[in-house]
mmCIF file of the N, C-alpha and C atoms, coordinates in Angstrom:
data_MODEL
# 
_entry.id   MODEL 
# 
loop_
_atom_site.group_PDB 
_atom_site.id 
_atom_site.type_symbol 
_atom_site.label_atom_id 
_atom_site.label_alt_id 
_atom_site.label_comp_id 
_atom_site.label_asym_id 
_atom_site.label_entity_id 
_atom_site.label_seq_id 
_atom_site.pdbx_PDB_ins_code 
_atom_site.Cartn_x 
_atom_site.Cartn_y 
_atom_site.Cartn_z 
_atom_site.occupancy 
_atom_site.B_iso_or_equiv 
_atom_site.pdbx_formal_charge 
_atom_site.auth_seq_id 
_atom_site.auth_comp_id 
_atom_site.auth_asym_id 
_atom_site.auth_atom_id 
_atom_site.pdbx_PDB_model_num 
ATOM 1   N N  . UNK A 1 1  ? 1.010   -1.275 -0.178  1.00 0.00 ? 1  UNK A N  1 
ATOM 2   C CA . UNK A 1 1  ? -0.182  0.097  0.102   1.00 0.00 ? 1  UNK A CA 1 
ATOM 3   C C  . UNK A 1 1  ? 0.573   1.184  -0.146  1.00 0.00 ? 1  UNK A C  1 
ATOM 4   N N  . UNK A 1 2  ? 1.866   1.442  0.454   1.00 0.00 ? 2  UNK A N  1 
ATOM 5   C CA . UNK A 1 2  ? 3.214   2.475  0.617   1.00 0.00 ? 2  UNK A CA 1 
ATOM 6   C C  . UNK A 1 2  ? 3.515   2.510  -0.783  1.00 0.00 ? 2  UNK A C  1 
ATOM 7   N N  . UNK A 1 3  ? 4.050   1.528  -1.215  1.00 0.00 ? 3  UNK A N  1 
ATOM 8   C CA . UNK A 1 3  ? 4.455   1.758  -2.609  1.00 0.00 ? 3  UNK A CA 1 
ATOM 9   C C  . UNK A 1 3  ? 3.170   2.433  -3.696  1.00 0.00 ? 3  UNK A C  1 
ATOM 10  N N  . UNK A 1 4  ? 2.210   1.964  -3.600  1.00 0.00 ? 4  UNK A N  1 
ATOM 11  C CA . UNK A 1 4  ? 1.195   2.812  -4.385  1.00 0.00 ? 4  UNK A CA 1 
ATOM 12  C C  . UNK A 1 4  ? 0.949   4.127  -3.882  1.00 0.00 ? 4  UNK A C  1 
ATOM 13  N N  . UNK A 1 5  ? 1.118   4.608  -2.492  1.00 0.00 ? 5  UNK A N  1 
ATOM 14  C CA . UNK A 1 5  ? 1.119   6.026  -2.342  1.00 0.00 ? 5  UNK A CA 1 
ATOM 15  C C  . UNK A 1 5  ? 2.176   6.523  -2.853  1.00 0.00 ? 5  UNK A C  1 
ATOM 16  N N  . UNK A 1 6  ? 3.591   6.103  -2.961  1.00 0.00 ? 6  UNK A N  1 
ATOM 17  C CA . UNK A 1 6  ? 4.534   6.916  -3.449  1.00 0.00 ? 6  UNK A CA 1 
ATOM 18  C C  . UNK A 1 6  ? 4.876   6.880  -5.024  1.00 0.00 ? 6  UNK A C  1 
ATOM 19  N N  . UNK A 1 7  ? 3.949   5.995  -5.395  1.00 0.00 ? 7  UNK A N  1 
ATOM 20  C CA . UNK A 1 7  ? 3.963   6.207  -7.115  1.00 0.00 ? 7  UNK A CA 1 
ATOM 21  C C  . UNK A 1 7  ? 2.889   6.927  -7.521  1.00 0.00 ? 7  UNK A C  1 
ATOM 22  N N  . UNK A 1 8  ? 1.973   6.855  -6.635  1.00 0.00 ? 8  UNK A N  1 
ATOM 23  C CA . UNK A 1 8  ? 0.545   7.470  -7.274  1.00 0.00 ? 8  UNK A CA 1 
ATOM 24  C C  . UNK A 1 8  ? 0.915   8.942  -7.961  1.00 0.00 ? 8  UNK A C  1 
ATOM 25  N N  . UNK A 1 9  ? 1.509   9.743  -7.106  1.00 0.00 ? 9  UNK A N  1 
ATOM 26  C CA . UNK A 1 9  ? 1.918   11.367 -7.683  1.00 0.00 ? 9  UNK A CA 1 
ATOM 27  C C  . UNK A 1 9  ? 2.640   10.934 -9.074  1.00 0.00 ? 9  UNK A C  1 
ATOM 28  N N  . UNK A 1 10 ? 3.376   10.392 -9.170  1.00 0.00 ? 10 UNK A N  1 
ATOM 29  C CA . UNK A 1 10 ? 4.378   9.832  -10.500 1.00 0.00 ? 10 UNK A CA 1 
ATOM 30  C C  . UNK A 1 10 ? 3.440   9.671  -11.410 1.00 0.00 ? 10 UNK A C  1 
ATOM 31  N N  . UNK A 1 11 ? 2.632   8.845  -11.068 1.00 0.00 ? 11 UNK A N  1 
ATOM 32  C CA . UNK A 1 11 ? 1.545   8.230  -12.401 1.00 0.00 ? 11 UNK A CA 1 
ATOM 33  C C  . UNK A 1 11 ? 0.608   9.420  -12.908 1.00 0.00 ? 11 UNK A C  1 
ATOM 34  N N  . UNK A 1 12 ? 0.377   10.056 -12.074 1.00 0.00 ? 12 UNK A N  1 
ATOM 35  C CA . UNK A 1 12 ? -0.804  10.945 -12.341 1.00 0.00 ? 12 UNK A CA 1 
ATOM 36  C C  . UNK A 1 12 ? 0.117   12.535 -12.668 1.00 0.00 ? 12 UNK A C  1 
ATOM 37  N N  . UNK A 1 13 ? 1.273   12.484 -12.716 1.00 0.00 ? 13 UNK A N  1 
ATOM 38  C CA . UNK A 1 13 ? 2.231   13.497 -13.370 1.00 0.00 ? 13 UNK A CA 1 
ATOM 39  C C  . UNK A 1 13 ? 2.412   12.959 -14.826 1.00 0.00 ? 13 UNK A C  1 
ATOM 40  N N  . UNK A 1 14 ? 2.977   11.639 -14.677 1.00 0.00 ? 14 UNK A N  1 
ATOM 41  C CA . UNK A 1 14 ? 3.362   11.487 -16.316 1.00 0.00 ? 14 UNK A CA 1 
ATOM 42  C C  . UNK A 1 14 ? 1.714   11.197 -16.894 1.00 0.00 ? 14 UNK A C  1 
ATOM 43  N N  . UNK A 1 15 ? 0.678   11.258 -16.498 1.00 0.00 ? 15 UNK A N  1 
ATOM 44  C CA . UNK A 1 15 ? -0.680  11.150 -17.460 1.00 0.00 ? 15 UNK A CA 1 
ATOM 45  C C  . UNK A 1 15 ? -0.982  12.492 -17.589 1.00 0.00 ? 15 UNK A C  1 
ATOM 46  N N  . UNK A 1 16 ? -0.551  13.467 -16.884 1.00 0.00 ? 16 UNK A N  1 
ATOM 47  C CA . UNK A 1 16 ? -0.961  15.065 -17.161 1.00 0.00 ? 16 UNK A CA 1 
ATOM 48  C C  . UNK A 1 16 ? 0.141   15.522 -18.200 1.00 0.00 ? 16 UNK A C  1 
ATOM 49  N N  . UNK A 1 17 ? 1.205   15.058 -17.907 1.00 0.00 ? 17 UNK A N  1 
ATOM 50  C CA . UNK A 1 17 ? 2.219   15.496 -19.233 1.00 0.00 ? 17 UNK A CA 1 
ATOM 51  C C  . UNK A 1 17 ? 2.082   14.813 -20.568 1.00 0.00 ? 17 UNK A C  1 
ATOM 52  N N  . UNK A 1 18 ? 1.781   13.687 -20.573 1.00 0.00 ? 18 UNK A N  1 
ATOM 53  C CA . UNK A 1 18 ? 1.138   12.995 -21.672 1.00 0.00 ? 18 UNK A CA 1 
ATOM 54  C C  . UNK A 1 18 ? 0.095   13.612 -22.358 1.00 0.00 ? 18 UNK A C  1 
ATOM 55  N N  . UNK A 1 19 ? -1.152  14.163 -21.815 1.00 0.00 ? 19 UNK A N  1 
ATOM 56  C CA . UNK A 1 19 ? -2.359  14.993 -22.040 1.00 0.00 ? 19 UNK A CA 1 
ATOM 57  C C  . UNK A 1 19 ? -1.587  16.324 -22.689 1.00 0.00 ? 19 UNK A C  1 
ATOM 58  N N  . UNK A 1 20 ? -0.758  17.118 -22.034 1.00 0.00 ? 20 UNK A N  1 
ATOM 59  C CA . UNK A 1 20 ? -0.029  18.388 -22.302 1.00 0.00 ? 20 UNK A CA 1 
ATOM 60  C C  . UNK A 1 20 ? 0.339   18.000 -23.691 1.00 0.00 ? 20 UNK A C  1 
ATOM 61  N N  . UNK A 1 21 ? 1.245   17.142 -23.974 1.00 0.00 ? 21 UNK A N  1 
ATOM 62  C CA . UNK A 1 21 ? 2.074   16.882 -25.112 1.00 0.00 ? 21 UNK A CA 1 
ATOM 63  C C  . UNK A 1 21 ? 1.117   16.661 -26.299 1.00 0.00 ? 21 UNK A C  1 
ATOM 64  N N  . UNK A 1 22 ? 0.024   15.803 -26.122 1.00 0.00 ? 22 UNK A N  1 
ATOM 65  C CA . UNK A 1 22 ? -1.010  15.711 -27.137 1.00 0.00 ? 22 UNK A CA 1 
ATOM 66  C C  . UNK A 1 22 ? -2.001  17.065 -27.569 1.00 0.00 ? 22 UNK A C  1 
ATOM 67  N N  . UNK A 1 23 ? -2.315  17.488 -26.314 1.00 0.00 ? 23 UNK A N  1 
ATOM 68  C CA . UNK A 1 23 ? -2.941  19.065 -26.756 1.00 0.00 ? 23 UNK A CA 1 
ATOM 69  C C  . UNK A 1 23 ? -2.192  20.002 -27.256 1.00 0.00 ? 23 UNK A C  1 
ATOM 70  N N  . UNK A 1 24 ? -0.780  19.992 -27.359 1.00 0.00 ? 24 UNK A N  1 
ATOM 71  C CA . UNK A 1 24 ? 0.069   21.063 -28.169 1.00 0.00 ? 24 UNK A CA 1 
ATOM 72  C C  . UNK A 1 24 ? 0.432   20.413 -29.230 1.00 0.00 ? 24 UNK A C  1 
ATOM 73  N N  . UNK A 1 25 ? 0.399   19.070 -29.504 1.00 0.00 ? 25 UNK A N  1 
ATOM 74  C CA . UNK A 1 25 ? 0.427   18.395 -30.906 1.00 0.00 ? 25 UNK A CA 1 
ATOM 75  C C  . UNK A 1 25 ? -0.666  18.659 -31.856 1.00 0.00 ? 25 UNK A C  1 
ATOM 76  N N  . UNK A 1 26 ? -2.070  18.588 -31.196 1.00 0.00 ? 26 UNK A N  1 
ATOM 77  C CA . UNK A 1 26 ? -3.057  18.768 -31.928 1.00 0.00 ? 26 UNK A CA 1 
ATOM 78  C C  . UNK A 1 26 ? -3.567  20.445 -32.284 1.00 0.00 ? 26 UNK A C  1 
ATOM 79  N N  . UNK A 1 27 ? -2.827  21.149 -31.268 1.00 0.00 ? 27 UNK A N  1 
ATOM 80  C CA . UNK A 1 27 ? -3.323  22.599 -31.632 1.00 0.00 ? 27 UNK A CA 1 
ATOM 81  C C  . UNK A 1 27 ? -2.183  23.169 -32.527 1.00 0.00 ? 27 UNK A C  1 
ATOM 82  N N  . UNK A 1 28 ? -1.836  22.571 -33.509 1.00 0.00 ? 28 UNK A N  1 
ATOM 83  C CA . UNK A 1 28 ? -0.480  23.080 -33.961 1.00 0.00 ? 28 UNK A CA 1 
ATOM 84  C C  . UNK A 1 28 ? -1.150  24.248 -35.296 1.00 0.00 ? 28 UNK A C  1 
ATOM 85  N N  . UNK A 1 29 ? -0.515  25.087 -35.696 1.00 0.00 ? 29 UNK A N  1 
ATOM 86  C CA . UNK A 1 29 ? -0.926  26.103 -36.603 1.00 0.00 ? 29 UNK A CA 1 
ATOM 87  C C  . UNK A 1 29 ? 0.147   26.196 -37.869 1.00 0.00 ? 29 UNK A C  1 
ATOM 88  N N  . UNK A 1 30 ? -0.609  25.830 -39.214 1.00 0.00 ? 30 UNK A N  1 
ATOM 89  C CA . UNK A 1 30 ? 0.271   25.753 -40.345 1.00 0.00 ? 30 UNK A CA 1 
ATOM 90  C C  . UNK A 1 30 ? 1.196   26.864 -40.485 1.00 0.00 ? 30 UNK A C  1 
ATOM 91  N N  . UNK A 1 31 ? 0.643   27.970 -40.338 1.00 0.00 ? 31 UNK A N  1 
ATOM 92  C CA . UNK A 1 31 ? 1.231   29.149 -40.544 1.00 0.00 ? 31 UNK A CA 1 
ATOM 93  C C  . UNK A 1 31 ? 1.686   29.879 -38.950 1.00 0.00 ? 31 UNK A C  1 
ATOM 94  N N  . UNK A 1 32 ? 2.679   29.860 -38.591 1.00 0.00 ? 32 UNK A N  1 
ATOM 95  C CA . UNK A 1 32 ? 3.048   30.703 -37.315 1.00 0.00 ? 32 UNK A CA 1 
ATOM 96  C C  . UNK A 1 32 ? 3.151   32.149 -37.377 1.00 0.00 ? 32 UNK A C  1 
ATOM 97  N N  . UNK A 1 33 ? 3.151   32.531 -38.308 1.00 0.00 ? 33 UNK A N  1 
ATOM 98  C CA . UNK A 1 33 ? 3.166   33.997 -38.517 1.00 0.00 ? 33 UNK A CA 1 
ATOM 99  C C  . UNK A 1 33 ? 4.665   34.632 -38.153 1.00 0.00 ? 33 UNK A C  1 
ATOM 100 N N  . UNK A 1 34 ? 4.560   35.892 -38.504 1.00 0.00 ? 34 UNK A N  1 
ATOM 101 C CA . UNK A 1 34 ? 5.922   36.540 -38.398 1.00 0.00 ? 34 UNK A CA 1 
ATOM 102 C C  . UNK A 1 34 ? 5.937   38.210 -38.070 1.00 0.00 ? 34 UNK A C  1 
ATOM 103 N N  . UNK A 1 35 ? 6.759   38.574 -37.511 1.00 0.00 ? 35 UNK A N  1 
ATOM 104 C CA . UNK A 1 35 ? 6.793   40.167 -37.368 1.00 0.00 ? 35 UNK A CA 1 
ATOM 105 C C  . UNK A 1 35 ? 7.322   40.848 -38.186 1.00 0.00 ? 35 UNK A C  1 
ATOM 106 N N  . UNK A 1 36 ? 6.927   42.027 -38.746 1.00 0.00 ? 36 UNK A N  1 
ATOM 107 C CA . UNK A 1 36 ? 7.194   42.903 -39.585 1.00 0.00 ? 36 UNK A CA 1 
ATOM 108 C C  . UNK A 1 36 ? 7.178   44.415 -39.203 1.00 0.00 ? 36 UNK A C  1 
ATOM 109 N N  . UNK A 1 37 ? 8.524   45.280 -39.465 1.00 0.00 ? 37 UNK A N  1 
ATOM 110 C CA . UNK A 1 37 ? 8.113   46.289 -39.136 1.00 0.00 ? 37 UNK A CA 1 
ATOM 111 C C  . UNK A 1 37 ? 7.478   47.333 -39.917 1.00 0.00 ? 37 UNK A C  1 
ATOM 112 N N  . UNK A 1 38 ? 6.292   48.070 -39.251 1.00 0.00 ? 38 UNK A N  1 
ATOM 113 C CA . UNK A 1 38 ? 5.343   49.097 -40.061 1.00 0.00 ? 38 UNK A CA 1 
ATOM 114 C C  . UNK A 1 38 ? 5.257   50.108 -39.673 1.00 0.00 ? 38 UNK A C  1 
ATOM 115 N N  . UNK A 1 39 ? 4.735   50.883 -39.539 1.00 0.00 ? 39 UNK A N  1 
ATOM 116 C CA . UNK A 1 39 ? 4.454   52.075 -39.863 1.00 0.00 ? 39 UNK A CA 1 
ATOM 117 C C  . UNK A 1 39 ? 4.356   52.618 -38.136 1.00 0.00 ? 39 UNK A C  1 
ATOM 118 N N  . UNK A 1 40 ? 3.403   51.822 -37.565 1.00 0.00 ? 40 UNK A N  1 
ATOM 119 C CA . UNK A 1 40 ? 3.247   52.097 -35.953 1.00 0.00 ? 40 UNK A CA 1 
ATOM 120 C C  . UNK A 1 40 ? 4.166   50.750 -35.204 1.00 0.00 ? 40 UNK A C  1 
ATOM 121 N N  . UNK A 1 41 ? 5.282   50.404 -35.635 1.00 0.00 ? 41 UNK A N  1 
ATOM 122 C CA . UNK A 1 41 ? 5.752   49.315 -34.882 1.00 0.00 ? 41 UNK A CA 1 
ATOM 123 C C  . UNK A 1 41 ? 5.858   48.076 -35.404 1.00 0.00 ? 41 UNK A C  1 
ATOM 124 N N  . UNK A 1 42 ? 6.398   47.119 -34.846 1.00 0.00 ? 42 UNK A N  1 
ATOM 125 C CA . UNK A 1 42 ? 6.001   45.813 -35.079 1.00 0.00 ? 42 UNK A CA 1 
ATOM 126 C C  . UNK A 1 42 ? 4.866   45.005 -35.257 1.00 0.00 ? 42 UNK A C  1 
ATOM 127 N N  . UNK A 1 43 ? 4.455   44.692 -36.305 1.00 0.00 ? 43 UNK A N  1 
ATOM 128 C CA . UNK A 1 43 ? 3.010   44.140 -36.592 1.00 0.00 ? 43 UNK A CA 1 
ATOM 129 C C  . UNK A 1 43 ? 3.059   42.554 -36.812 1.00 0.00 ? 43 UNK A C  1 
ATOM 130 N N  . UNK A 1 44 ? 2.386   41.736 -36.349 1.00 0.00 ? 44 UNK A N  1 
ATOM 131 C CA . UNK A 1 44 ? 2.350   40.296 -36.317 1.00 0.00 ? 44 UNK A CA 1 
ATOM 132 C C  . UNK A 1 44 ? 1.284   39.794 -37.953 1.00 0.00 ? 44 UNK A C  1 
ATOM 133 N N  . UNK A 1 45 ? 2.047   39.364 -38.764 1.00 0.00 ? 45 UNK A N  1 
ATOM 134 C CA . UNK A 1 45 ? 1.443   39.348 -40.095 1.00 0.00 ? 45 UNK A CA 1 
ATOM 135 C C  . UNK A 1 45 ? 1.461   37.496 -40.191 1.00 0.00 ? 45 UNK A C  1 
ATOM 136 N N  . UNK A 1 46 ? 0.262   37.122 -40.777 1.00 0.00 ? 46 UNK A N  1 
ATOM 137 C CA . UNK A 1 46 ? -0.204  35.940 -40.824 1.00 0.00 ? 46 UNK A CA 1 
ATOM 138 C C  . UNK A 1 46 ? -0.261  35.308 -39.331 1.00 0.00 ? 46 UNK A C  1 
ATOM 139 N N  . UNK A 1 47 ? -0.232  33.912 -38.992 1.00 0.00 ? 47 UNK A N  1 
ATOM 140 C CA . UNK A 1 47 ? -0.593  33.168 -37.931 1.00 0.00 ? 47 UNK A CA 1 
ATOM 141 C C  . UNK A 1 47 ? -2.004  33.083 -37.738 1.00 0.00 ? 47 UNK A C  1 
ATOM 142 N N  . UNK A 1 48 ? -2.083  32.427 -36.910 1.00 0.00 ? 48 UNK A N  1 
ATOM 143 C CA . UNK A 1 48 ? -3.855  31.694 -36.543 1.00 0.00 ? 48 UNK A CA 1 
ATOM 144 C C  . UNK A 1 48 ? -4.278  32.261 -35.677 1.00 0.00 ? 48 UNK A C  1 
ATOM 145 N N  . UNK A 1 49 ? -3.887  33.564 -35.134 1.00 0.00 ? 49 UNK A N  1 
ATOM 146 C CA . UNK A 1 49 ? -4.482  34.615 -34.194 1.00 0.00 ? 49 UNK A CA 1 
ATOM 147 C C  . UNK A 1 49 ? -4.932  35.954 -34.995 1.00 0.00 ? 49 UNK A C  1 
ATOM 148 N N  . UNK A 1 50 ? -6.424  35.925 -35.000 1.00 0.00 ? 50 UNK A N  1 
ATOM 149 C CA . UNK A 1 50 ? -6.982  37.372 -35.483 1.00 0.00 ? 50 UNK A CA 1 
ATOM 150 C C  . UNK A 1 50 ? -6.981  38.352 -34.585 1.00 0.00 ? 50 UNK A C  1 
ATOM 151 N N  . UNK A 1 51 ? -7.004  39.472 -34.906 1.00 0.00 ? 51 UNK A N  1 
ATOM 152 C CA . UNK A 1 51 ? -7.049  40.449 -33.961 1.00 0.00 ? 51 UNK A CA 1 
ATOM 153 C C  . UNK A 1 51 ? -8.396  40.389 -33.107 1.00 0.00 ? 51 UNK A C  1 
ATOM 154 N N  . UNK A 1 52 ? -9.263  40.117 -33.442 1.00 0.00 ? 52 UNK A N  1 
ATOM 155 C CA . UNK A 1 52 ? -10.761 39.932 -32.707 1.00 0.00 ? 52 UNK A CA 1 
ATOM 156 C C  . UNK A 1 52 ? -10.705 38.992 -31.639 1.00 0.00 ? 52 UNK A C  1 
ATOM 157 N N  . UNK A 1 53 ? -9.665  37.801 -31.801 1.00 0.00 ? 53 UNK A N  1 
ATOM 158 C CA . UNK A 1 53 ? -9.346  37.223 -30.609 1.00 0.00 ? 53 UNK A CA 1 
ATOM 159 C C  . UNK A 1 53 ? -9.070  37.448 -29.388 1.00 0.00 ? 53 UNK A C  1 
ATOM 160 N N  . UNK A 1 54 ? -8.511  38.660 -29.446 1.00 0.00 ? 54 UNK A N  1 
ATOM 161 C CA . UNK A 1 54 ? -7.603  38.950 -28.039 1.00 0.00 ? 54 UNK A CA 1 
ATOM 162 C C  . UNK A 1 54 ? -8.614  40.134 -27.521 1.00 0.00 ? 54 UNK A C  1 
ATOM 163 N N  . UNK A 1 55 ? -9.308  39.959 -26.782 1.00 0.00 ? 55 UNK A N  1 
ATOM 164 C CA . UNK A 1 55 ? -9.887  40.997 -25.706 1.00 0.00 ? 55 UNK A CA 1 
ATOM 165 C C  . UNK A 1 55 ? -9.442  41.648 -24.686 1.00 0.00 ? 55 UNK A C  1 
ATOM 166 N N  . UNK A 1 56 ? -9.050  42.967 -24.711 1.00 0.00 ? 56 UNK A N  1 
ATOM 167 C CA . UNK A 1 56 ? -8.528  43.651 -23.808 1.00 0.00 ? 56 UNK A CA 1 
ATOM 168 C C  . UNK A 1 56 ? -9.681  44.407 -23.151 1.00 0.00 ? 56 UNK A C  1 
ATOM 169 N N  . UNK A 1 57 ? -9.965  44.400 -22.095 1.00 0.00 ? 57 UNK A N  1 
ATOM 170 C CA . UNK A 1 57 ? -10.786 44.932 -21.578 1.00 0.00 ? 57 UNK A CA 1 
ATOM 171 C C  . UNK A 1 57 ? -10.297 46.557 -21.002 1.00 0.00 ? 57 UNK A C  1 
ATOM 172 N N  . UNK A 1 58 ? -11.667 47.495 -20.938 1.00 0.00 ? 58 UNK A N  1 
ATOM 173 C CA . UNK A 1 58 ? -11.292 48.719 -20.722 1.00 0.00 ? 58 UNK A CA 1 
ATOM 174 C C  . UNK A 1 58 ? -10.685 48.924 -19.103 1.00 0.00 ? 58 UNK A C  1 
ATOM 175 N N  . UNK A 1 59 ? -9.695  49.444 -18.705 1.00 0.00 ? 59 UNK A N  1 
ATOM 176 C CA . UNK A 1 59 ? -9.416  49.700 -17.216 1.00 0.00 ? 59 UNK A CA 1 
ATOM 177 C C  . UNK A 1 59 ? -10.507 50.392 -16.452 1.00 0.00 ? 59 UNK A C  1 
ATOM 178 N N  . UNK A 1 60 ? -10.649 49.798 -15.418 1.00 0.00 ? 60 UNK A N  1 
ATOM 179 C CA . UNK A 1 60 ? -11.634 50.146 -14.477 1.00 0.00 ? 60 UNK A CA 1 
ATOM 180 C C  . UNK A 1 60 ? -11.094 51.692 -14.137 1.00 0.00 ? 60 UNK A C  1 
ATOM 181 N N  . UNK A 1 61 ? -12.235 52.404 -13.797 1.00 0.00 ? 61 UNK A N  1 
ATOM 182 C CA . UNK A 1 61 ? -11.591 53.936 -13.230 1.00 0.00 ? 61 UNK A CA 1 
ATOM 183 C C  . UNK A 1 61 ? -11.422 53.938 -11.949 1.00 0.00 ? 61 UNK A C  1 
ATOM 184 N N  . UNK A 1 62 ? -10.324 54.617 -11.566 1.00 0.00 ? 62 UNK A N  1 
ATOM 185 C CA . UNK A 1 62 ? -9.729  54.554 -10.007 1.00 0.00 ? 62 UNK A CA 1 
ATOM 186 C C  . UNK A 1 62 ? -10.927 55.427 -9.422  1.00 0.00 ? 62 UNK A C  1 
ATOM 187 N N  . UNK A 1 63 ? -11.404 55.407 -8.093  1.00 0.00 ? 63 UNK A N  1 
ATOM 188 C CA . UNK A 1 63 ? -11.941 56.176 -7.360  1.00 0.00 ? 63 UNK A CA 1 
ATOM 189 C C  . UNK A 1 63 ? -10.980 57.414 -6.526  1.00 0.00 ? 63 UNK A C  1 
ATOM 190 N N  . UNK A 1 64 ? -11.283 58.497 -6.494  1.00 0.00 ? 64 UNK A N  1 
ATOM 191 C CA . UNK A 1 64 ? -10.582 59.553 -5.925  1.00 0.00 ? 64 UNK A CA 1 
ATOM 192 C C  . UNK A 1 64 ? -10.369 59.427 -4.331  1.00 0.00 ? 64 UNK A C  1 
ATOM 193 N N  . UNK A 1 65 ? -9.883  59.589 -3.817  1.00 0.00 ? 65 UNK A N  1 
ATOM 194 C CA . UNK A 1 65 ? -9.811  59.690 -2.516  1.00 0.00 ? 65 UNK A CA 1 
ATOM 195 C C  . UNK A 1 65 ? -10.347 60.572 -1.868  1.00 0.00 ? 65 UNK A C  1 
ATOM 196 N N  . UNK A 1 66 ? -11.325 60.528 -0.925  1.00 0.00 ? 66 UNK A N  1 
ATOM 197 C CA . UNK A 1 66 ? -12.006 61.671 -0.132  1.00 0.00 ? 66 UNK A CA 1 
ATOM 198 C C  . UNK A 1 66 ? -11.115 62.672 0.391   1.00 0.00 ? 66 UNK A C  1 
ATOM 199 N N  . UNK A 1 67 ? -11.255 63.724 0.029   1.00 0.00 ? 67 UNK A N  1 
ATOM 200 C CA . UNK A 1 67 ? -10.827 64.997 0.835   1.00 0.00 ? 67 UNK A CA 1 
ATOM 201 C C  . UNK A 1 67 ? -11.454 65.204 2.087   1.00 0.00 ? 67 UNK A C  1 
ATOM 202 N N  . UNK A 1 68 ? -10.250 65.477 2.804   1.00 0.00 ? 68 UNK A N  1 
ATOM 203 C CA . UNK A 1 68 ? -10.354 65.612 4.503   1.00 0.00 ? 68 UNK A CA 1 
ATOM 204 C C  . UNK A 1 68 ? -9.964  67.011 4.493   1.00 0.00 ? 68 UNK A C  1 
ATOM 205 N N  . UNK A 1 69 ? -10.748 67.970 5.003   1.00 0.00 ? 69 UNK A N  1 
ATOM 206 C CA . UNK A 1 69 ? -10.551 69.222 5.023   1.00 0.00 ? 69 UNK A CA 1 
ATOM 207 C C  . UNK A 1 69 ? -9.832  69.861 6.087   1.00 0.00 ? 69 UNK A C  1 
ATOM 208 N N  . UNK A 1 70 ? -9.644  68.597 7.288   1.00 0.00 ? 70 UNK A N  1 
ATOM 209 C CA . UNK A 1 70 ? -9.168  69.142 8.424   1.00 0.00 ? 70 UNK A CA 1 
ATOM 210 C C  . UNK A 1 70 ? -7.802  68.547 8.654   1.00 0.00 ? 70 UNK A C  1 
ATOM 211 N N  . UNK A 1 71 ? -7.150  67.633 7.394   1.00 0.00 ? 71 UNK A N  1 
ATOM 212 C CA . UNK A 1 71 ? -6.082  67.359 7.283   1.00 0.00 ? 71 UNK A CA 1 
ATOM 213 C C  . UNK A 1 71 ? -4.788  68.158 6.670   1.00 0.00 ? 71 UNK A C  1 
ATOM 214 N N  . UNK A 1 72 ? -3.797  68.271 7.356   1.00 0.00 ? 72 UNK A N  1 
ATOM 215 C CA . UNK A 1 72 ? -2.750  69.122 6.903   1.00 0.00 ? 72 UNK A CA 1 
ATOM 216 C C  . UNK A 1 72 ? -2.111  68.568 5.403   1.00 0.00 ? 72 UNK A C  1 
ATOM 217 N N  . UNK A 1 73 ? -1.965  69.625 4.504   1.00 0.00 ? 73 UNK A N  1 
ATOM 218 C CA . UNK A 1 73 ? -1.659  69.222 2.885   1.00 0.00 ? 73 UNK A CA 1 
ATOM 219 C C  . UNK A 1 73 ? -0.368  68.633 2.935   1.00 0.00 ? 73 UNK A C  1 
ATOM 220 N N  . UNK A 1 74 ? -0.076  67.553 2.220   1.00 0.00 ? 74 UNK A N  1 
ATOM 221 C CA . UNK A 1 74 ? 1.079   66.879 1.977   1.00 0.00 ? 74 UNK A CA 1 
ATOM 222 C C  . UNK A 1 74 ? 2.174   67.802 0.870   1.00 0.00 ? 74 UNK A C  1 
ATOM 223 N N  . UNK A 1 75 ? 3.355   67.789 1.062   1.00 0.00 ? 75 UNK A N  1 
ATOM 224 C CA . UNK A 1 75 ? 3.646   68.590 -0.181  1.00 0.00 ? 75 UNK A CA 1 
ATOM 225 C C  . UNK A 1 75 ? 5.090   67.528 -0.610  1.00 0.00 ? 75 UNK A C  1 
# 
C-alpha cells in the first residue's frame, strides 16, 4: 500500500504530461506568422490569431480619495 502511495503522484504527473504533449500536438498552426516592422512599430503578419481573438478590457476608473478638510496638506 505504501508503494502505491509513493507511485501515485508520479503516475498522475506522467498522465498529465502526456495529455499536455498531445494537446500541443493537436493545436498546431500551419502558419505561425512573423513580425514585420510597419509604420506604427512591429505587427504580426499571418498566424492563427486574428485581432478579434484578443479581448482587452477597458481599465476600471480609479476612485478619487476623499478630501479631508481638516488634514494638513502633503508636500
